[in-house]
C-alpha positions in Angstrom: -70.8 14.4 21.8 -67.7 12.3 20.9 -65.0 14.6 19.3 -62.9 12.9 16.6 -61.5 16.1 14.8 -57.8 16.9 15.1 -56.8 20.6 14.7 -53.2 19.5 14.0 -54.2 17.8 10.8 -57.3 19.5 9.6 -55.2 21.3 7.0 -54.0 17.9 5.7 -57.6 16.7 5.6 -58.8 19.8 3.7 -56.1 19.1 1.2 -57.2 15.6 0.8 -60.8 16.8 0.2 -60.2 19.7 -2.0 -56.6 19.3 -3.4 -55.3 22.4 -1.8 -54.4 23.8 1.6 -57.2 25.8 3.4 -57.6 29.4 2.8 -56.9 32.0 5.6 -60.8 32.4 5.8 -61.1 28.7 6.4 -58.5 28.5 9.0 -60.0 31.7 10.9 -63.5 29.9 10.8 -61.8 26.8 12.2 -60.2 28.7 15.0 -63.4 30.6 15.8 -65.7 27.5 15.7 -67.0 25.7 18.7 -66.0 22.1 19.3 -69.4 21.0 17.9 -69.0 23.2 14.8 -65.4 21.9 14.3 -66.7 18.3 14.5 -69.3 19.2 11.8 -66.7 20.7 9.6 -64.5 17.6 10.2 -67.2 15.2 9.4 -68.0 17.1 6.1 -64.4 17.0 5.1 -64.3 13.2 5.9 -67.3 12.6 3.8 -65.7 14.5 0.8 -62.6 12.4 1.1 -64.6 9.2 1.2 -66.7 10.4 -1.9 -63.4 11.3 -3.7 -61.8 7.8 -2.9 -65.0 6.1 -4.3 -64.7 8.2 -7.5 -61.0 7.5 -7.9 -61.5 3.8 -7.4 -64.2 3.7 -10.0 -62.1 5.6 -12.5 -59.2 3.3 -11.8 -61.4 0.3 -12.5 -62.6 1.8 -15.6 -59.1 2.6 -16.8 -58.0 -1.0 -15.9 -60.9 -2.5 -18.0 -60.0 -0.3 -20.9 -56.3 -1.1 -20.6 -56.9 -4.8 -20.5 -59.3 -4.5 -23.5 -56.6 -2.5 -25.3 -54.1 -5.4 -24.6 -56.6 -8.0 -25.8 -57.0 -6.0 -29.1 -53.3 -5.8 -29.6 -53.0 -9.7 -29.1 -56.0 -10.1 -31.6 -54.2 -7.8 -34.0 -50.9 -9.7 -34.1 -49.0 -9.1 -31.0 -47.3 -12.3 -30.3 -47.2 -11.8 -26.5 -48.5 -9.6 -23.8 -45.1 -7.8 -23.7 -45.3 -7.0 -27.3 -48.9 -5.8 -26.8 -47.8 -3.4 -23.9 -44.9 -2.2 -26.0 -47.4 -1.3 -28.8 -49.5 0.5 -26.3 -46.7 2.5 -24.8 -45.2 3.3 -28.3 -48.7 4.7 -29.3 -48.4 7.0 -26.4 -45.5 8.8 -28.2 -43.6 9.6 -24.9 -40.5 11.7 -25.1 -37.3 10.4 -23.8 -37.6 12.5 -20.6 -41.1 10.9 -19.9 -39.6 7.4 -20.5 -37.0 8.1 -17.9 -39.8 8.0 -15.4 -40.5 4.3 -16.4 -43.7 2.2 -16.0 -44.9 4.1 -13.1 -45.2 7.2 -15.2 -47.2 5.2 -17.9 -49.5 3.9 -15.2 -50.1 7.5 -14.0 -50.8 8.7 -17.5 -53.2 5.9 -18.1 -54.8 6.0 -14.7 -54.2 2.3 -14.0 -53.0 1.0 -10.8 -49.2 1.1 -10.1 -49.1 -2.7 -9.9 -48.7 -2.6 -13.5 -45.4 -0.8 -13.2 -43.3 -3.9 -13.1 -44.3 -5.2 -16.5 -44.4 -1.7 -17.9 -40.8 -0.9 -16.6 -39.5 -3.8 -18.5 -41.2 -2.5 -21.7 -39.9 1.1 -21.1 -36.4 -0.1 -20.4 -36.3 -2.1 -23.6 -37.5 1.0 -25.5 -34.8 3.2 -23.8 -32.1 0.8 -24.7 -33.1 1.0 -28.3 -32.9 4.8 -28.4 -29.6 4.9 -26.6 
C-alpha cells in the first residue's frame, strides 16, 4: 500500500475537516492505529475536506449571484452607478463604526462573497468612514 498520511499534520487536516483540533481520544486512536488504519483515517479526512470545499464554493457562488442581483436591483431603483449601488447595500447592513474599520474585506466575509470584491468595497467603506469622521 502507498501511504500518503502524515502524522505531523493530521491535527491540521482534522481541523480543516471538522473546524476544531482533534480530541485526546482521536489522538490516541491515531497513535495506536496501524499504518493501514492511519491511511484509512487520513483518506476519510481528505474526503471530508474535499466535500467541505465543494459546499463552500457552491455557497460562495450562490452568495455572489445574490449580491450581483442586489446590485442590479439597486441600479434599477435609481442608483446612478455601481459604486452608489454598493454604498446602498453596505449602508443597509447597518455596520457599526468598529465593523467599518475592517473595510471591504469584512463586508465580503459577512456577505459570503469572494474577497476579490474587497477593493471596490474598500472604496465605499472608506467614503462612509470619512463622512462619519
